[in-house]
TORSESE-877733 format. One line per 2 residues: number of its first residue (from 1); their letters; for each residue x negated, z negated, y negated of C-alpha. Coordinates in steps of 0.001 Angstrom, whole numbers, plus 500000, padded with zeros to 6 digits. Layout:
residues N
NUM> A> X Z Y | ...
//
This chain:
residues 89
1> XX> 796913 116098 784334 | 796836 112796 782480
3> XX> 798054 109452 783716 | 799885 109116 780390
5> XX> 801767 112456 780443 | 805332 111945 779332
7> XX> 804817 108443 777945 | 805981 107882 774386
9> XX> 803947 104936 773107 | 804364 103875 769469
11> XX> 803012 100297 769620 | 800249 098516 771459
13> XX> 800510 094744 771823 | 797222 093333 773088
15> XX> 795473 090022 773507 | 792899 089416 770793
17> XX> 790104 088676 773270 | 787423 091165 774284
19> XX> 789238 092704 777256 | 792456 093040 775227
21> XX> 790534 094685 772410 | 788825 097126 774786
23> XX> 792090 098005 776565 | 793826 098587 773219
25> XX> 790909 100749 772041 | 791080 102935 775136
27> XX> 794835 103406 774719 | 794423 104073 770997
29> XX> 791968 106875 771802 | 794806 108627 773658
31> XX> 797797 107496 771547 | 796060 107819 768179
33> XX> 799015 107261 765842 | 800209 103929 767219
35> XX> 800580 100549 765580 | 798327 097934 767179
37> XX> 799325 094269 767197 | 797053 091527 768499
39> XX> 798863 088535 769929 | 798466 085484 772144
41> XX> 799966 085016 775601 | 802177 082176 774353
43> XX> 803875 084568 771922 | 805063 086703 774851
45> XX> 806047 083715 776991 | 808110 081992 774288
47> XX> 809891 085182 773181 | 808347 085480 769714
49> XX> 807632 089179 770302 | 810894 090140 772025
51> XX> 812127 091917 768896 | 809204 094369 768832
53> XX> 808678 095091 772544 | 810578 098122 773795
55> XX> 810076 101134 776067 | 807640 102618 773530
57> XX> 805376 099554 773635 | 802202 099221 775703
59> XX> 801147 095668 776574 | 797470 094993 777316
61> XX> 795938 091842 778758 | 799032 089700 778123
63> XX> 801886 088404 780289 | 804322 091029 781569
65> XX> 807430 091838 779523 | 810122 093881 781276
67> XX> 811072 095809 778114 | 807645 097443 777728
69> XX> 806934 101057 778598 | 803369 100532 779831
71> XX> 801697 097406 781177 | 797950 096932 781741
73> XX> 796409 093669 782898 | 793945 092322 785440
75> XX> 794841 088608 785488 | 796646 087319 788577
77> XX> 798409 084732 786400 | 800145 087533 784467
79> XX> 801368 089368 787561 | 805039 090352 787145
81> XX> 807566 088601 789359 | 809612 090789 791704
83> XX> 812794 090390 789604 | 810835 091453 786491
85> XX> 809535 094542 788267 | 813069 095555 789259
87> XX> 814086 095573 785577 | 810881 097422 784602
89> X> 811402 100377 786921
//
């Protein structure tokens, strides 16, 4: 059984640094026909990517966005707030 069973991911939005690139590459190996967009944390924070992030979007190594379908990050500064998690579930 895969961790990703049942997920419908069509886009990956990832930071353009090394850990974002690696995370996006790992996801792309599983979700092979996805669009990959490299972005900066400020673009998430200021809402510039709101129009493309939805439940079929995976976010890697960037600040949390409650509209995404999958979120991967290891930075404590990007940890979702409790009210954001409530919307995410």
